[in-house]
C-alpha positions in Angstrom: 64.2 109.3 33.8 67.7 108.5 32.3 70.8 108.1 34.4 73.5 110.7 34.0 76.6 109.4 32.3 79.8 109.2 34.4 82.1 112.2 34.0 85.2 111.7 31.9 88.2 110.4 33.8 90.7 113.0 34.9 94.4 112.8 34.0 96.0 113.1 37.5 99.5 113.3 39.0 101.0 114.3 42.3 103.7 117.0 42.2 105.8 119.5 44.0 104.5 122.9 42.9 106.8 125.9 43.3 105.6 129.4 44.3 105.5 131.9 41.4 108.9 133.5 42.2 110.6 130.1 42.1 108.7 129.2 38.9 110.3 132.4 37.4 113.8 131.2 38.4 113.2 127.9 36.6 111.7 129.7 33.6 114.9 131.9 33.4 117.0 128.7 33.4 114.8 127.4 30.7 115.4 130.5 28.6 119.2 129.9 28.9 118.7 126.3 27.7 116.4 127.5 24.9 119.1 129.7 23.5 121.4 126.6 23.4 119.0 123.9 22.5 115.9 125.3 20.9 112.7 123.3 21.5 109.5 124.2 23.2 109.6 126.0 26.6 107.5 124.9 29.5 105.1 127.7 30.4 106.1 129.4 33.6 102.8 128.6 35.4 103.2 124.9 34.5 106.6 124.4 36.1 106.6 121.6 38.7 108.3 118.4 39.8 106.2 115.2 39.2 106.2 112.8 42.1 103.7 110.1 40.8 101.8 110.1 37.5 98.5 108.3 37.7 97.1 108.8 34.3 93.3 108.7 33.7 91.4 108.3 37.0 87.6 107.8 37.3 85.8 110.4 39.4 84.8 107.6 41.8 88.5 106.9 42.6 89.3 110.5 43.5 88.5 110.2 47.1 90.7 107.0 47.4 93.6 108.9 45.7 93.2 111.8 48.2 92.9 109.4 51.1 96.4 108.0 50.3 97.9 111.5 50.4 96.0 112.3 53.6 98.0 109.6 55.4 101.4 111.0 54.5 103.2 112.9 57.3 106.7 113.9 56.3 108.9 116.9 57.2 109.6 120.0 55.2 112.8 119.6 53.1 115.0 121.6 50.8 116.1 120.9 47.2 119.1 122.4 45.6 118.8 122.4 41.8 122.4 122.7 40.6 122.3 120.9 37.3 120.9 121.6 33.9 120.8 118.7 31.4 119.2 117.0 28.4 117.9 113.5 27.7 118.5 112.6 24.1 115.9 109.7 24.2 112.9 112.0 24.9 114.5 115.4 23.9 113.7 116.9 27.4 115.9 119.6 28.9 115.7 119.8 32.7 116.9 121.2 36.0 117.9 118.6 38.6 119.6 118.1 41.9 123.0 116.5 42.4 121.8 115.0 45.6 118.2 113.8 46.3 117.1 114.3 50.0 115.8 111.2 51.8 112.5 113.1 52.5 111.8 113.4 48.8 112.4 109.7 48.2 110.2 108.9 51.2 107.4 111.1 49.8 107.5 109.3 46.4 107.7 105.9 48.0 104.8 106.6 50.3 102.7 107.9 47.5 103.5 104.9 45.2 103.0 102.3 48.0 99.7 103.7 49.0 98.5 104.2 45.4 99.7 100.7 44.5 97.5 99.3 47.3 94.6 101.1 45.6 95.3 99.4 42.3 97.5 102.0 40.5 100.5 100.8 38.5 103.8 102.5 38.2 106.7 101.7 35.8 109.8 100.2 37.2 112.0 103.2 36.2 114.1 104.7 39.0 112.7 108.0 40.2 114.7 110.8 38.6 113.6 114.1 40.3 113.7 116.9 37.7 111.9 120.0 36.5 111.1 119.9 32.8 112.2 123.2 31.2 112.1 122.3 27.4 110.6 119.6 25.2 111.7 118.7 21.7 115.1 120.2 22.6 118.4 119.4 20.7 121.4 120.1 22.9 125.0 119.5 22.1 125.9 118.7 25.8 124.1 116.4 28.1 125.0 118.4 31.2 125.3 122.2 31.4 126.4 124.7 34.1 123.8 126.5 35.9 123.1 128.9 38.8 121.7 126.9 41.7 118.0 127.3 42.5 117.0 126.5 46.1 113.6 125.3 46.9 112.2 124.8 50.4 109.4 122.2 49.9 106.5 122.8 52.3 103.7 120.9 50.5 102.8 118.6 47.7 99.7 118.7 45.4 97.3 116.7 43.4 97.0 118.0 39.8 94.5 117.5 37.0 96.0 117.8 33.5 94.0 118.6 30.4 95.8 118.3 27.0 95.4 121.2 24.6 97.1 122.1 21.3 99.2 124.8 23.1 100.4 122.2 25.7 98.9 120.9 28.9 96.7 123.0 31.2 97.0 122.1 34.9 94.4 122.6 37.7 95.6 122.1 41.3 93.0 120.0 43.0 94.3 119.7 46.6 97.4 120.6 48.6 98.9 118.7 51.5 101.3 120.6 53.8 104.5 118.9 55.1 105.3 119.2 58.8 
């Protein structure tokens, strides 16, 4: 009898995942940017805000990843996306907030601290909360006017990402409510 091979690692990240109506609002902002900047639009169902990207994770580590999130207890908070912009270095057009709430920073810090203790590594870049609306965009302006999009954040999720020729496909693995 031969042993079964281990399953392929899953490409994982933690995120804030908006409800469909909010995804539609972000998608419409992306359409405005697309007219100005071109590029490749984020599919509506893929719109999210990444909290912590883990990369490939072996199946055996999944329960440890989930246990880190199980320990987090933070309040519901609101985000006000009032800026549209573009980063020249990676050609990403985005929606972002002018002010980042302490609860969001605490959530990211809690995830990164717990995951670091489990051996995951994160780059030293400062967390820049944003929702990616376009890739391969070429904008003339780095900041653009936008209609504000309000988001009451009630949960965070663990997501598995599979890369395909038409872009990534995401599967929500687990959801953690905020209090």
